[in-house]
C-alpha positions in Angstrom: 0.0 0.0 0.0 2.9 2.3 0.7 4.0 2.4 -3.0 0.4 3.0 -4.1 0.2 6.0 -1.7 3.5 7.3 -3.2 2.2 6.9 -6.7 -0.9 9.0 -5.8 1.4 11.7 -4.5 3.4 11.4 -7.8 0.2 12.1 -9.7 -0.7 15.1 -7.6 2.8 16.6 -7.9 2.7 16.1 -11.7 -0.7 17.9 -11.9 0.7 20.7 -9.8 3.7 21.1 -12.1 1.6 21.1 -15.2 -0.7 23.8 -13.7 2.3 25.8 -12.6 3.7 25.7 -16.2 0.3 26.6 -17.6 0.0 29.7 -15.3 3.7 30.6 -15.6 4.3 30.1 -11.9 8.1 29.5 -12.2 8.9 29.0 -8.6 6.1 26.5 -8.1 7.3 24.7 -11.2 10.8 24.5 -9.8 9.4 23.1 -6.6 7.1 20.4 -8.1 8.9 19.1 -11.2 11.6 17.0 -9.3 9.1 15.5 -6.8 7.7 12.7 -9.0 11.2 11.1 -9.6 12.3 11.7 -6.0 9.2 9.8 -4.8 9.8 7.0 -7.3 13.3 6.6 -5.9 11.7 6.1 -2.5 9.0 3.7 -3.9 11.7 1.7 -5.6 13.3 0.8 -2.3 10.2 0.5 -0.2 7.5 -0.6 -2.6 8.2 -4.3 -2.6 10.8 -7.1 -2.9 13.3 -6.4 -5.6 13.8 -8.7 -8.6 17.5 -8.3 -7.8 19.5 -5.9 -5.7 21.8 -5.0 -8.5 19.0 -4.4 -10.9 17.2 -2.2 -8.4 20.4 -0.2 -7.8 20.9 0.4 -11.5 17.3 1.5 -11.9 17.7 3.8 -9.0 20.9 5.3 -10.5 18.9 5.8 -13.7 16.3 7.7 -11.8 19.0 9.9 -10.2 20.4 10.7 -13.7 16.8 11.4 -14.9 16.4 13.8 -11.9 19.6 15.6 -13.0 18.1 15.9 -16.5 14.9 17.3 -15.1 16.8 20.0 -13.3 18.9 21.0 -16.3 15.8 21.2 -18.5 13.8 23.4 -16.1 16.6 25.9 -15.3 16.5 29.3 -17.0 18.9 29.5 -20.0 19.8 26.8 -22.5 20.9 23.7 -20.6 19.4 21.3 -23.2 22.8 19.5 -23.9 23.6 18.7 -20.3 20.0 17.6 -19.9 20.3 15.4 -23.0 23.5 13.9 -21.6 21.9 13.2 -18.2 19.0 11.3 -19.8 21.4 9.4 -22.1 23.2 8.2 -19.0 19.9 7.3 -17.5 19.0 5.1 -20.5 22.4 3.3 -20.4 21.8 2.6 -16.7 18.3 1.3 -17.5 19.8 -0.9 -20.2 22.1 -2.4 -17.6 19.3 -2.8 -15.2 16.9 -4.5 -17.6 19.5 -6.6 -19.4 21.4 -8.0 -16.3 21.1 -11.8 -16.1 19.1 -12.2 -19.3 20.0 -15.2 -21.6 20.8 -14.7 -25.2 17.5 -16.1 -26.3 15.7 -13.3 -24.5 17.4 -10.7 -26.7 16.9 -12.8 -29.8 13.1 -12.8 -29.2 13.0 -9.0 -28.7 14.5 -8.3 -32.2 11.2 -7.4 -33.8 10.5 -4.9 -30.9 13.9 -3.4 -31.3 13.4 -3.0 -35.0 10.1 -1.3 -34.4 11.6 1.2 -32.0 14.5 1.9 -34.3 12.3 2.4 -37.3 10.1 4.9 -35.4 13.2 6.7 -34.0 14.9 7.0 -37.4 11.6 8.4 -38.9 11.4 11.0 -36.2 15.1 11.8 -36.5 14.7 12.3 -40.2 11.7 14.6 -39.6 13.8 16.6 -37.0 16.9 16.8 -39.2 16.3 20.3 -40.6 16.0 21.8 -37.2 18.7 20.0 -35.3 21.6 22.3 -36.3 24.7 21.5 -34.3 22.9 18.9 -32.2 22.6 16.3 -35.0 25.4 14.1 -33.5 24.3 14.4 -29.8 20.7 13.7 -30.7 21.7 10.7 -32.9 23.7 9.3 -29.9 20.6 9.8 -27.7 18.4 8.0 -30.3 20.7 5.0 -30.2 20.6 4.9 -26.4 16.9 5.1 -26.0 16.3 2.5 -28.6 18.7 0.2 -26.7 16.8 0.9 -23.5 13.5 0.1 -25.2 14.9 -3.1 -26.7 16.4 -4.3 -23.4 13.1 -3.5 -21.6 11.3 -5.7 -24.2 13.7 -8.5 -23.6 13.1 -8.3 -19.9 9.4 -8.4 -20.4 9.6 -11.4 -22.6 11.9 -13.3 -20.2 10.3 -12.9 -16.8 6.9 -11.2 -17.5 7.9 -7.8 -16.2 5.8 -6.1 -18.9 5.9 -2.8 -16.9 9.5 -2.5 -18.2 8.6 -2.2 -22.0 5.4 -0.2 -21.2 7.5 2.3 -19.2 10.2 2.4 -21.9 7.6 3.0 -24.6 6.0 5.9 -22.7 9.4 7.4 -22.1 10.1 7.0 -25.9 6.8 8.9 -26.6 7.7 11.6 -24.2 11.0 12.2 -25.9 9.3 12.2 -29.3 6.9 14.9 -28.2 9.7 17.0 -26.6 11.9 16.7 -29.8 9.1 17.6 -32.2 8.1 20.6 -30.0 11.7 21.9 -29.6 13.1 21.3 -33.1 10.4 21.3 -35.6 6.8 22.0 -34.7 6.1 23.8 -31.4 2.5 23.2 -30.1 0.7 24.3 -27.0 -0.1 20.8 -25.6 3.5 19.6 -25.8 4.6 20.3 -22.2 1.7 18.6 -20.4 1.6 15.8 -22.9 5.3 15.0 -22.7 5.3 15.3 -18.9 2.4 12.8 -18.6 4.2 10.3 -20.8 7.5 10.9 -18.9 6.1 10.5 -15.4 4.0 7.5 -16.4 7.0 5.9 -18.1 9.2 6.4 -15.1 6.5 4.9 -12.8 6.3 1.7 -14.9 10.1 1.5 -15.1 10.4 1.8 -11.3 7.7 -0.8 -10.8 9.6 -3.2 -13.0 12.2 -3.5 -10.3 9.8 -5.2 -7.9 9.3 -9.0 -7.8 5.8 -10.0 -8.7 5.0 -6.8 -10.5 3.5 -7.2 -14.0 
């Protein structure tokens, strides 16, 4: 029940952040944006028995890197590149957390999923290309990292039924897609609340995948 309570608070904090953004309440936004990931860190360690201590530690490290990315992206000024680097590190940590202990056949079975993520990512990257400017190479590296994260999450789901891993990875993938399109090609009003919803929901599922017995 403790982790359910925390998830409820995560939802409330997320709504508070979206409302703060909509009303241009910058200080409230600064105060509320980091709360969901901070609470997920607590939930990861107290929400249930871990699938493995190492895996839980890697997922926790990924959440810490994500928290750094959240902070960089909300600061005044252009800290997009440090934020991008922080989330790239988070994805690599998630890859290690999802892939640890998996046999080769688990990865072989996830090839169709990996191909689907890669095809979608390449399509979005091609669409973004005219607006990327000097960020073409960093964004390309990030695309590879998030596709690897999604593929390893799919492998984990196929191997031990932790389908919260690929669900969370897919939601994170969608969040990044919305962010990228809004920033580099086609800004639209609903982008921020939409990407934050996908992002927080994705992180919730990723954190839940670290618990034994969680779907």
